[in-house]
N, CA, C and O atoms as a Maestro MAE file, in Angstrom:
{
 s_m_m2io_version
 :::
 2.0.0
}

f_m_ct {
 s_m_title
 :::
 protein
 m_atom[296] {
  # First column is atom index #
  i_m_mmod_type
  r_m_x_coord
  r_m_y_coord
  r_m_z_coord
  i_m_residue_number
  s_m_chain_name
  s_m_pdb_residue_name
  s_m_pdb_atom_name
  i_m_atomic_number
  :::
  1 25 -1.965 10.563 -2.165 1 A "MET " " N  " 7
  2 3 -3.152 10.008 -1.583 1 A "MET " " CA " 6
  3 2 -2.848 9.728 -0.117 1 A "MET " " C  " 6
  4 15 -1.772 9.234 0.219 1 A "MET " " O  " 8
  5 25 -3.795 10.045 0.742 2 A "THR " " N  " 7
  6 3 -3.615 9.841 2.174 2 A "THR " " CA " 6
  7 2 -4.840 9.149 2.745 2 A "THR " " C  " 6
  8 15 -5.973 9.487 2.404 2 A "THR " " O  " 8
  9 25 -4.604 8.191 3.605 3 A "LEU " " N  " 7
  10 3 -5.659 7.499 4.321 3 A "LEU " " CA " 6
  11 2 -5.308 7.554 5.798 3 A "LEU " " C  " 6
  12 15 -4.199 7.183 6.184 3 A "LEU " " O  " 8
  13 25 -6.236 8.014 6.627 4 A "ALA " " N  " 7
  14 3 -5.960 8.157 8.057 4 A "ALA " " CA " 6
  15 2 -7.128 7.613 8.862 4 A "ALA " " C  " 6
  16 15 -8.272 7.610 8.409 4 A "ALA " " O  " 8
  17 25 -6.813 7.149 10.074 5 A "ASN " " N  " 7
  18 3 -7.863 6.750 10.995 5 A "ASN " " CA " 6
  19 2 -7.416 6.997 12.425 5 A "ASN " " C  " 6
  20 15 -6.244 7.263 12.690 5 A "ASN " " O  " 8
  21 25 -8.360 6.906 13.332 6 A "GLY " " N  " 7
  22 3 -8.069 7.124 14.740 6 A "GLY " " CA " 6
  23 2 -7.467 5.891 15.366 6 A "GLY " " C  " 6
  24 15 -7.041 4.972 14.666 6 A "GLY " " O  " 8
  25 25 -7.432 5.871 16.646 7 A "GLY " " N  " 7
  26 3 -6.856 4.743 17.373 7 A "GLY " " CA " 6
  27 2 -5.579 5.175 18.054 7 A "GLY " " C  " 6
  28 15 -5.123 6.306 17.888 7 A "GLY " " O  " 8
  29 25 -5.012 4.277 18.812 8 A "PRO " " N  " 7
  30 3 -3.787 4.622 19.523 8 A "PRO " " CA " 6
  31 2 -2.615 4.823 18.559 8 A "PRO " " C  " 6
  32 15 -2.552 4.204 17.497 8 A "PRO " " O  " 8
  33 25 -1.707 5.688 18.946 9 A "ALA " " N  " 7
  34 3 -0.495 5.910 18.150 9 A "ALA " " CA " 6
  35 2 0.359 4.640 18.178 9 A "ALA " " C  " 6
  36 15 0.360 3.890 19.154 9 A "ALA " " O  " 8
  37 25 1.077 4.425 17.088 10 A "LEU " " N  " 7
  38 3 1.965 3.269 16.995 10 A "LEU " " CA " 6
  39 2 3.403 3.723 17.174 10 A "LEU " " C  " 6
  40 15 3.795 4.753 16.625 10 A "LEU " " O  " 8
  41 25 4.194 2.978 17.928 11 A "PRO " " N  " 7
  42 3 5.602 3.329 18.081 11 A "PRO " " CA " 6
  43 2 6.323 3.238 16.730 11 A "PRO " " C  " 6
  44 15 5.989 2.394 15.899 11 A "PRO " " O  " 8
  45 25 7.297 4.101 16.521 12 A "GLU " " N  " 7
  46 3 8.063 4.143 15.276 12 A "GLU " " CA " 6
  47 2 8.631 2.772 14.919 12 A "GLU " " C  " 6
  48 15 8.640 2.390 13.749 12 A "GLU " " O  " 8
  49 25 9.095 2.044 15.903 13 A "ALA " " N  " 7
  50 3 9.706 0.732 15.655 13 A "ALA " " CA " 6
  51 2 8.715 -0.255 15.039 13 A "ALA " " C  " 6
  52 15 9.126 -1.169 14.323 13 A "ALA " " O  " 8
  53 25 7.432 -0.088 15.301 14 A "GLU " " N  " 7
  54 3 6.418 -1.006 14.774 14 A "GLU " " CA " 6
  55 2 5.913 -0.603 13.394 14 A "GLU " " C  " 6
  56 15 5.387 -1.442 12.663 14 A "GLU " " O  " 8
  57 25 6.061 0.657 13.029 15 A "LEU " " N  " 7
  58 3 5.460 1.136 11.786 15 A "LEU " " CA " 6
  59 2 5.959 0.389 10.553 15 A "LEU " " C  " 6
  60 15 5.148 -0.133 9.788 15 A "LEU " " O  " 8
  61 25 7.248 0.326 10.345 16 A "GLN " " N  " 7
  62 3 7.772 -0.300 9.139 16 A "GLN " " CA " 6
  63 2 7.558 -1.814 9.146 16 A "GLN " " C  " 6
  64 15 7.482 -2.436 8.086 16 A "GLN " " O  " 8
  65 25 7.464 -2.399 10.323 17 A "ASP " " N  " 7
  66 3 7.182 -3.833 10.392 17 A "ASP " " CA " 6
  67 2 5.806 -4.173 9.837 17 A "ASP " " C  " 6
  68 15 5.567 -5.313 9.439 17 A "ASP " " O  " 8
  69 25 4.900 -3.204 9.805 18 A "LEU " " N  " 7
  70 3 3.539 -3.464 9.345 18 A "LEU " " CA " 6
  71 2 3.466 -3.778 7.858 18 A "LEU " " C  " 6
  72 15 2.454 -4.303 7.395 18 A "LEU " " O  " 8
  73 25 4.511 -3.470 7.099 19 A "THR " " N  " 7
  74 3 4.487 -3.776 5.666 19 A "THR " " CA " 6
  75 2 5.109 -5.147 5.374 19 A "THR " " C  " 6
  76 15 5.136 -5.575 4.220 19 A "THR " " O  " 8
  77 25 5.600 -5.828 6.392 20 A "ARG " " N  " 7
  78 3 6.133 -7.187 6.194 20 A "ARG " " CA " 6
  79 2 4.975 -8.161 5.990 20 A "ARG " " C  " 6
  80 15 3.892 -7.977 6.546 20 A "ARG " " O  " 8
  81 25 5.212 -9.181 5.200 21 A "LEU " " N  " 7
  82 3 4.211 -10.204 4.942 21 A "LEU " " CA " 6
  83 2 3.814 -10.900 6.240 21 A "LEU " " C  " 6
  84 15 4.673 -11.333 7.008 21 A "LEU " " O  " 8
  85 25 2.534 -11.003 6.476 22 A "PHE " " N  " 7
  86 3 1.923 -11.639 7.648 22 A "PHE " " CA " 6
  87 2 2.160 -10.898 8.953 22 A "PHE " " C  " 6
  88 15 1.879 -11.444 10.019 22 A "PHE " " O  " 8
  89 25 2.669 -9.669 8.903 23 A "ALA " " N  " 7
  90 3 2.840 -8.877 10.125 23 A "ALA " " CA " 6
  91 2 1.480 -8.347 10.546 23 A "ALA " " C  " 6
  92 15 0.748 -7.774 9.739 23 A "ALA " " O  " 8
  93 25 1.157 -8.537 11.789 24 A "ARG " " N  " 7
  94 3 -0.124 -8.052 12.313 24 A "ARG " " CA " 6
  95 2 0.105 -7.339 13.616 24 A "ARG " " C  " 6
  96 15 1.018 -7.663 14.376 24 A "ARG " " O  " 8
  97 25 -0.724 -6.379 13.858 25 A "ARG " " N  " 7
  98 3 -0.775 -5.762 15.168 25 A "ARG " " CA " 6
  99 2 -2.024 -6.314 15.822 25 A "ARG " " C  " 6
  100 15 -2.769 -7.033 15.157 25 A "ARG " " O  " 8
  101 25 -2.288 -6.037 17.030 26 A "HIS " " N  " 7
  102 3 -3.435 -6.581 17.762 26 A "HIS " " CA " 6
  103 2 -4.695 -6.518 16.909 26 A "HIS " " C  " 6
  104 15 -5.050 -5.455 16.400 26 A "HIS " " O  " 8
  105 25 -5.362 -7.636 16.753 27 A "GLY " " N  " 7
  106 3 -6.620 -7.655 16.020 27 A "GLY " " CA " 6
  107 2 -6.686 -8.753 14.986 27 A "GLY " " C  " 6
  108 15 -5.804 -9.605 14.886 27 A "GLY " " O  " 8
  109 25 -7.759 -8.704 14.222 28 A "ASP " " N  " 7
  110 3 -7.995 -9.712 13.203 28 A "ASP " " CA " 6
  111 2 -7.212 -9.394 11.940 28 A "ASP " " C  " 6
  112 15 -6.578 -8.345 11.826 28 A "ASP " " O  " 8
  113 25 -7.270 -10.311 11.007 29 A "GLY " " N  " 7
  114 3 -6.627 -10.113 9.713 29 A "GLY " " CA " 6
  115 2 -5.482 -11.081 9.528 29 A "GLY " " C  " 6
  116 15 -5.113 -11.830 10.433 29 A "GLY " " O  " 8
  117 25 -4.932 -11.045 8.331 30 A "PHE " " N  " 7
  118 3 -3.860 -11.965 7.979 30 A "PHE " " CA " 6
  119 2 -2.520 -11.278 7.781 30 A "PHE " " C  " 6
  120 15 -1.523 -11.948 7.513 30 A "PHE " " O  " 8
  121 25 -2.473 -9.957 7.906 31 A "GLY " " N  " 7
  122 3 -1.213 -9.255 7.718 31 A "GLY " " CA " 6
  123 2 -0.801 -9.174 6.263 31 A "GLY " " C  " 6
  124 15 0.385 -9.231 5.937 31 A "GLY " " O  " 8
  125 25 -1.789 -9.040 5.388 32 A "LEU " " N  " 7
  126 3 -1.502 -8.971 3.958 32 A "LEU " " CA " 6
  127 2 -1.691 -7.576 3.369 32 A "LEU " " C  " 6
  128 15 -0.972 -7.199 2.444 32 A "LEU " " O  " 8
  129 25 -2.638 -6.810 3.882 33 A "GLY " " N  " 7
  130 3 -3.045 -5.551 3.263 33 A "GLY " " CA " 6
  131 2 -1.928 -4.554 3.019 33 A "GLY " " C  " 6
  132 15 -1.708 -4.142 1.880 33 A "GLY " " O  " 8
  133 25 -1.220 -4.159 4.062 34 A "LEU " " N  " 7
  134 3 -0.161 -3.163 3.893 34 A "LEU " " CA " 6
  135 2 1.024 -3.731 3.124 34 A "LEU " " C  " 6
  136 15 1.725 -2.991 2.433 34 A "LEU " " O  " 8
  137 25 1.254 -5.033 3.236 35 A "HIS " " N  " 7
  138 3 2.328 -5.657 2.464 35 A "HIS " " CA " 6
  139 2 2.009 -5.589 0.972 35 A "HIS " " C  " 6
  140 15 2.866 -5.216 0.171 35 A "HIS " " O  " 8
  141 25 0.789 -5.944 0.599 36 A "ILE " " N  " 7
  142 3 0.388 -5.894 -0.805 36 A "ILE " " CA " 6
  143 2 0.448 -4.461 -1.321 36 A "ILE " " C  " 6
  144 15 0.952 -4.215 -2.417 36 A "ILE " " O  " 8
  145 25 -0.061 -3.520 -0.540 37 A "CYS " " N  " 7
  146 3 -0.011 -2.108 -0.948 37 A "CYS " " CA " 6
  147 2 1.425 -1.652 -1.173 37 A "CYS " " C  " 6
  148 15 1.721 -0.993 -2.170 37 A "CYS " " O  " 8
  149 25 2.315 -2.000 -0.253 38 A "ALA " " N  " 7
  150 3 3.714 -1.592 -0.382 38 A "ALA " " CA " 6
  151 2 4.345 -2.184 -1.638 38 A "ALA " " C  " 6
  152 15 5.105 -1.504 -2.327 38 A "ALA " " O  " 8
  153 25 4.039 -3.440 -1.942 39 A "GLN " " N  " 7
  154 3 4.587 -4.084 -3.130 39 A "GLN " " CA " 6
  155 2 4.109 -3.390 -4.407 39 A "GLN " " C  " 6
  156 15 4.895 -3.177 -5.329 39 A "GLN " " O  " 8
  157 25 2.840 -3.043 -4.460 40 A "ILE " " N  " 7
  158 3 2.288 -2.363 -5.638 40 A "ILE " " CA " 6
  159 2 2.906 -0.982 -5.792 40 A "ILE " " C  " 6
  160 15 3.350 -0.613 -6.879 40 A "ILE " " O  " 8
  161 25 2.933 -0.225 -4.709 41 A "VAL " " N  " 7
  162 3 3.485 1.136 -4.765 41 A "VAL " " CA " 6
  163 2 4.953 1.091 -5.179 41 A "VAL " " C  " 6
  164 15 5.375 1.868 -6.035 41 A "VAL " " O  " 8
  165 25 5.724 0.204 -4.591 42 A "ASN " " N  " 7
  166 3 7.144 0.093 -4.942 42 A "ASN " " CA " 6
  167 2 7.341 -0.326 -6.386 42 A "ASN " " C  " 6
  168 15 8.272 0.141 -7.042 42 A "ASN " " O  " 8
  169 25 6.478 -1.204 -6.896 43 A "SER " " N  " 7
  170 3 6.655 -1.706 -8.258 43 A "SER " " CA " 6
  171 2 6.426 -0.635 -9.321 43 A "SER " " C  " 6
  172 15 6.908 -0.769 -10.446 43 A "SER " " O  " 8
  173 25 5.710 0.406 -8.983 44 A "VAL " " N  " 7
  174 3 5.480 1.491 -9.951 44 A "VAL " " CA " 6
  175 2 6.299 2.738 -9.611 44 A "VAL " " C  " 6
  176 15 6.046 3.820 -10.139 44 A "VAL " " O  " 8
  177 25 7.277 2.575 -8.729 45 A "GLY " " N  " 7
  178 3 8.170 3.676 -8.403 45 A "GLY " " CA " 6
  179 2 7.605 4.698 -7.443 45 A "GLY " " C  " 6
  180 15 8.105 5.820 -7.361 45 A "GLY " " O  " 8
  181 25 6.566 4.320 -6.713 46 A "GLY " " N  " 7
  182 3 5.974 5.228 -5.737 46 A "GLY " " CA " 6
  183 2 6.628 5.090 -4.383 46 A "GLY " " C  " 6
  184 15 7.589 4.343 -4.198 46 A "GLY " " O  " 8
  185 25 6.077 5.833 -3.440 47 A "ARG " " N  " 7
  186 3 6.591 5.827 -2.074 47 A "ARG " " CA " 6
  187 2 5.417 5.723 -1.110 47 A "ARG " " C  " 6
  188 15 4.417 6.422 -1.271 47 A "ARG " " O  " 8
  189 25 5.531 4.860 -0.116 48 A "MET " " N  " 7
  190 3 4.481 4.703 0.884 48 A "MET " " CA " 6
  191 2 5.077 5.005 2.247 48 A "MET " " C  " 6
  192 15 6.053 4.379 2.658 48 A "MET " " O  " 8
  193 25 4.486 5.970 2.951 49 A "GLN " " N  " 7
  194 3 4.930 6.351 4.289 49 A "GLN " " CA " 6
  195 2 3.869 5.958 5.299 49 A "GLN " " C  " 6
  196 15 2.678 6.172 5.075 49 A "GLN " " O  " 8
  197 25 4.301 5.387 6.404 50 A "LEU " " N  " 7
  198 3 3.419 5.101 7.525 50 A "LEU " " CA " 6
  199 2 3.746 6.117 8.608 50 A "LEU " " C  " 6
  200 15 4.899 6.251 9.017 50 A "LEU " " O  " 8
  201 25 2.727 6.833 9.070 51 A "ILE " " N  " 7
  202 3 2.927 7.935 10.012 51 A "ILE " " CA " 6
  203 2 2.010 7.735 11.216 51 A "ILE " " C  " 6
  204 15 0.813 7.493 11.059 51 A "ILE " " O  " 8
  205 25 2.570 7.835 12.403 52 A "SER " " N  " 7
  206 3 1.781 7.766 13.621 52 A "SER " " CA " 6
  207 2 2.550 8.483 14.718 52 A "SER " " C  " 6
  208 15 3.757 8.281 14.853 52 A "SER " " O  " 8
  209 25 1.892 9.299 15.489 53 A "PRO " " N  " 7
  210 3 0.485 9.664 15.445 53 A "PRO " " CA " 6
  211 2 0.191 10.577 14.251 53 A "PRO " " C  " 6
  212 15 1.093 10.982 13.518 53 A "PRO " " O  " 8
  213 25 -1.096 10.887 14.079 54 A "LEU " " N  " 7
  214 3 -1.487 11.831 13.036 54 A "LEU " " CA " 6
  215 2 -0.819 13.171 13.298 54 A "LEU " " C  " 6
  216 15 -0.678 13.562 14.457 54 A "LEU " " O  " 8
  217 25 -0.409 13.877 12.272 55 A "PRO " " N  " 7
  218 3 0.231 15.179 12.474 55 A "PRO " " CA " 6
  219 2 -0.635 16.115 13.320 55 A "PRO " " C  " 6
  220 15 -1.815 16.319 13.035 55 A "PRO " " O  " 8
  221 25 -0.030 16.672 14.354 56 A "GLY " " N  " 7
  222 3 -0.727 17.600 15.242 56 A "GLY " " CA " 6
  223 2 -1.631 16.941 16.263 56 A "GLY " " C  " 6
  224 15 -2.355 17.629 16.982 56 A "GLY " " O  " 8
  225 25 -1.602 15.615 16.340 57 A "GLN " " N  " 7
  226 3 -2.459 14.908 17.283 57 A "GLN " " CA " 6
  227 2 -1.632 13.932 18.107 57 A "GLN " " C  " 6
  228 15 -0.469 13.674 17.798 57 A "GLN " " O  " 8
  229 25 -2.240 13.396 19.153 58 A "ALA " " N  " 7
  230 3 -1.550 12.441 20.014 58 A "ALA " " CA " 6
  231 2 -1.813 10.999 19.599 58 A "ALA " " C  " 6
  232 15 -1.087 10.098 20.020 58 A "ALA " " O  " 8
  233 25 -2.830 10.765 18.789 59 A "ASN " " N  " 7
  234 3 -3.221 9.417 18.387 59 A "ASN " " CA " 6
  235 2 -3.388 9.346 16.875 59 A "ASN " " C  " 6
  236 15 -3.248 10.344 16.168 59 A "ASN " " O  " 8
  237 25 -3.687 8.150 16.399 60 A "GLY " " N  " 7
  238 3 -4.010 7.951 14.996 60 A "GLY " " CA " 6
  239 2 -2.881 7.344 14.190 60 A "GLY " " C  " 6
  240 15 -1.747 7.205 14.648 60 A "GLY " " O  " 8
  241 25 -3.246 6.986 12.962 61 A "PHE " " N  " 7
  242 3 -2.341 6.307 12.047 61 A "PHE " " CA " 6
  243 2 -2.663 6.787 10.637 61 A "PHE " " C  " 6
  244 15 -3.832 6.952 10.288 61 A "PHE " " O  " 8
  245 25 -1.642 7.010 9.835 62 A "MET " " N  " 7
  246 3 -1.859 7.511 8.480 62 A "MET " " CA " 6
  247 2 -0.916 6.807 7.514 62 A "MET " " C  " 6
  248 15 0.244 6.543 7.831 62 A "MET " " O  " 8
  249 25 -1.438 6.511 6.335 63 A "VAL " " N  " 7
  250 3 -0.635 5.996 5.235 63 A "VAL " " CA " 6
  251 2 -0.679 7.047 4.140 63 A "VAL " " C  " 6
  252 15 -1.754 7.453 3.701 63 A "VAL " " O  " 8
  253 25 0.494 7.487 3.702 64 A "ARG " " N  " 7
  254 3 0.587 8.476 2.629 64 A "ARG " " CA " 6
  255 2 1.311 7.825 1.450 64 A "ARG " " C  " 6
  256 15 2.426 7.324 1.594 64 A "ARG " " O  " 8
  257 25 0.664 7.838 0.284 65 A "VAL " " N  " 7
  258 3 1.243 7.249 -0.917 65 A "VAL " " CA " 6
  259 2 1.465 8.373 -1.923 65 A "VAL " " C  " 6
  260 15 0.565 9.163 -2.206 65 A "VAL " " O  " 8
  261 25 2.675 8.425 -2.451 66 A "THR " " N  " 7
  262 3 2.996 9.424 -3.485 66 A "THR " " CA " 6
  263 2 3.559 8.683 -4.691 66 A "THR " " C  " 6
  264 15 4.246 7.670 -4.559 66 A "THR " " O  " 8
  265 25 3.252 9.212 -5.862 67 A "PHE " " N  " 7
  266 3 3.722 8.664 -7.117 67 A "PHE " " CA " 6
  267 2 4.488 9.724 -7.880 67 A "PHE " " C  " 6
  268 15 4.261 10.921 -7.704 67 A "PHE " " O  " 8
  269 25 5.389 9.278 -8.722 68 A "GLN " " N  " 7
  270 3 6.114 10.206 -9.587 68 A "GLN " " CA " 6
  271 2 5.138 10.728 -10.641 68 A "GLN " " C  " 6
  272 15 4.300 9.976 -11.138 68 A "GLN " " O  " 8
  273 25 5.247 12.017 -10.983 69 A "PRO " " N  " 7
  274 3 4.376 12.536 -12.038 69 A "PRO " " CA " 6
  275 2 4.687 11.862 -13.373 69 A "PRO " " C  " 6
  276 15 5.832 11.514 -13.662 69 A "PRO " " O  " 8
  277 25 3.673 11.692 -14.153 70 A "VAL " " N  " 7
  278 3 3.817 11.067 -15.470 70 A "VAL " " CA " 6
  279 2 4.036 12.161 -16.511 70 A "VAL " " C  " 6
  280 15 3.295 13.143 -16.565 70 A "VAL " " O  " 8
  281 25 5.056 11.975 -17.326 71 A "ASN " " N  " 7
  282 3 5.329 12.924 -18.410 71 A "ASN " " CA " 6
  283 2 4.555 12.439 -19.634 71 A "ASN " " C  " 6
  284 15 4.924 11.421 -20.220 71 A "ASN " " O  " 8
  285 25 3.491 13.137 -20.036 72 A "PRO " " N  " 7
  286 3 2.655 12.666 -21.151 72 A "PRO " " CA " 6
  287 2 3.398 12.666 -22.507 72 A "PRO " " C  " 6
  288 15 2.924 12.062 -23.469 72 A "PRO " " O  " 8
  289 25 4.526 13.323 -22.579 73 A "GLU " " N  " 7
  290 3 5.247 13.392 -23.842 73 A "GLU " " CA " 6
  291 2 6.278 12.289 -23.997 73 A "GLU " " C  " 6
  292 15 6.959 12.218 -25.020 73 A "GLU " " O  " 8
  293 25 6.401 11.423 -22.990 74 A "SER " " N  " 7
  294 3 7.397 10.345 -23.099 74 A "SER " " CA " 6
  295 2 6.745 9.040 -23.477 74 A "SER " " C  " 6
  296 15 7.428 8.025 -23.613 74 A "SER " " O  " 8
  :::
 }
 m_bond[295] {
  # First column is bond index #
  i_m_from
  i_m_to
  i_m_order
  :::
  1 1 2 1
  2 2 3 1
  3 3 4 2
  4 3 5 1
  5 5 6 1
  6 6 7 1
  7 7 8 2
  8 7 9 1
  9 9 10 1
  10 10 11 1
  11 11 12 2
  12 11 13 1
  13 13 14 1
  14 14 15 1
  15 15 16 2
  16 15 17 1
  17 17 18 1
  18 18 19 1
  19 19 20 2
  20 19 21 1
  21 21 22 1
  22 22 23 1
  23 23 24 2
  24 23 25 1
  25 25 26 1
  26 26 27 1
  27 27 28 2
  28 27 29 1
  29 29 30 1
  30 30 31 1
  31 31 32 2
  32 31 33 1
  33 33 34 1
  34 34 35 1
  35 35 36 2
  36 35 37 1
  37 37 38 1
  38 38 39 1
  39 39 40 2
  40 39 41 1
  41 41 42 1
  42 42 43 1
  43 43 44 2
  44 43 45 1
  45 45 46 1
  46 46 47 1
  47 47 48 2
  48 47 49 1
  49 49 50 1
  50 50 51 1
  51 51 52 2
  52 51 53 1
  53 53 54 1
  54 54 55 1
  55 55 56 2
  56 55 57 1
  57 57 58 1
  58 58 59 1
  59 59 60 2
  60 59 61 1
  61 61 62 1
  62 62 63 1
  63 63 64 2
  64 63 65 1
  65 65 66 1
  66 66 67 1
  67 67 68 2
  68 67 69 1
  69 69 70 1
  70 70 71 1
  71 71 72 2
  72 71 73 1
  73 73 74 1
  74 74 75 1
  75 75 76 2
  76 75 77 1
  77 77 78 1
  78 78 79 1
  79 79 80 2
  80 79 81 1
  81 81 82 1
  82 82 83 1
  83 83 84 2
  84 83 85 1
  85 85 86 1
  86 86 87 1
  87 87 88 2
  88 87 89 1
  89 89 90 1
  90 90 91 1
  91 91 92 2
  92 91 93 1
  93 93 94 1
  94 94 95 1
  95 95 96 2
  96 95 97 1
  97 97 98 1
  98 98 99 1
  99 99 100 2
  100 99 101 1
  101 101 102 1
  102 102 103 1
  103 103 104 2
  104 103 105 1
  105 105 106 1
  106 106 107 1
  107 107 108 2
  108 107 109 1
  109 109 110 1
  110 110 111 1
  111 111 112 2
  112 111 113 1
  113 113 114 1
  114 114 115 1
  115 115 116 2
  116 115 117 1
  117 117 118 1
  118 118 119 1
  119 119 120 2
  120 119 121 1
  121 121 122 1
  122 122 123 1
  123 123 124 2
  124 123 125 1
  125 125 126 1
  126 126 127 1
  127 127 128 2
  128 127 129 1
  129 129 130 1
  130 130 131 1
  131 131 132 2
  132 131 133 1
  133 133 134 1
  134 134 135 1
  135 135 136 2
  136 135 137 1
  137 137 138 1
  138 138 139 1
  139 139 140 2
  140 139 141 1
  141 141 142 1
  142 142 143 1
  143 143 144 2
  144 143 145 1
  145 145 146 1
  146 146 147 1
  147 147 148 2
  148 147 149 1
  149 149 150 1
  150 150 151 1
  151 151 152 2
  152 151 153 1
  153 153 154 1
  154 154 155 1
  155 155 156 2
  156 155 157 1
  157 157 158 1
  158 158 159 1
  159 159 160 2
  160 159 161 1
  161 161 162 1
  162 162 163 1
  163 163 164 2
  164 163 165 1
  165 165 166 1
  166 166 167 1
  167 167 168 2
  168 167 169 1
  169 169 170 1
  170 170 171 1
  171 171 172 2
  172 171 173 1
  173 173 174 1
  174 174 175 1
  175 175 176 2
  176 175 177 1
  177 177 178 1
  178 178 179 1
  179 179 180 2
  180 179 181 1
  181 181 182 1
  182 182 183 1
  183 183 184 2
  184 183 185 1
  185 185 186 1
  186 186 187 1
  187 187 188 2
  188 187 189 1
  189 189 190 1
  190 190 191 1
  191 191 192 2
  192 191 193 1
  193 193 194 1
  194 194 195 1
  195 195 196 2
  196 195 197 1
  197 197 198 1
  198 198 199 1
  199 199 200 2
  200 199 201 1
  201 201 202 1
  202 202 203 1
  203 203 204 2
  204 203 205 1
  205 205 206 1
  206 206 207 1
  207 207 208 2
  208 207 209 1
  209 209 210 1
  210 210 211 1
  211 211 212 2
  212 211 213 1
  213 213 214 1
  214 214 215 1
  215 215 216 2
  216 215 217 1
  217 217 218 1
  218 218 219 1
  219 219 220 2
  220 219 221 1
  221 221 222 1
  222 222 223 1
  223 223 224 2
  224 223 225 1
  225 225 226 1
  226 226 227 1
  227 227 228 2
  228 227 229 1
  229 229 230 1
  230 230 231 1
  231 231 232 2
  232 231 233 1
  233 233 234 1
  234 234 235 1
  235 235 236 2
  236 235 237 1
  237 237 238 1
  238 238 239 1
  239 239 240 2
  240 239 241 1
  241 241 242 1
  242 242 243 1
  243 243 244 2
  244 243 245 1
  245 245 246 1
  246 246 247 1
  247 247 248 2
  248 247 249 1
  249 249 250 1
  250 250 251 1
  251 251 252 2
  252 251 253 1
  253 253 254 1
  254 254 255 1
  255 255 256 2
  256 255 257 1
  257 257 258 1
  258 258 259 1
  259 259 260 2
  260 259 261 1
  261 261 262 1
  262 262 263 1
  263 263 264 2
  264 263 265 1
  265 265 266 1
  266 266 267 1
  267 267 268 2
  268 267 269 1
  269 269 270 1
  270 270 271 1
  271 271 272 2
  272 271 273 1
  273 273 274 1
  274 274 275 1
  275 275 276 2
  276 275 277 1
  277 277 278 1
  278 278 279 1
  279 279 280 2
  280 279 281 1
  281 281 282 1
  282 282 283 1
  283 283 284 2
  284 283 285 1
  285 285 286 1
  286 286 287 1
  287 287 288 2
  288 287 289 1
  289 289 290 1
  290 290 291 1
  291 291 292 2
  292 291 293 1
  293 293 294 1
  294 294 295 1
  295 295 296 2
  :::
 }
}
């Protein structure tokens, strides 16, 4: 699953900090959203990547979440 939006590119050093509790970048909010998402994804063995800029572009931000395939026979 991928979610992307426009806006200025974020420096690599800031990307992983965005999943910390109460971490915020310029703007409103409480710094909970990406932290909660990361906790949920990690708890089910998934992976969450923060990517900026958008691939092939100079700006933007993307969150890519991948999950392990489920074996229906287990």
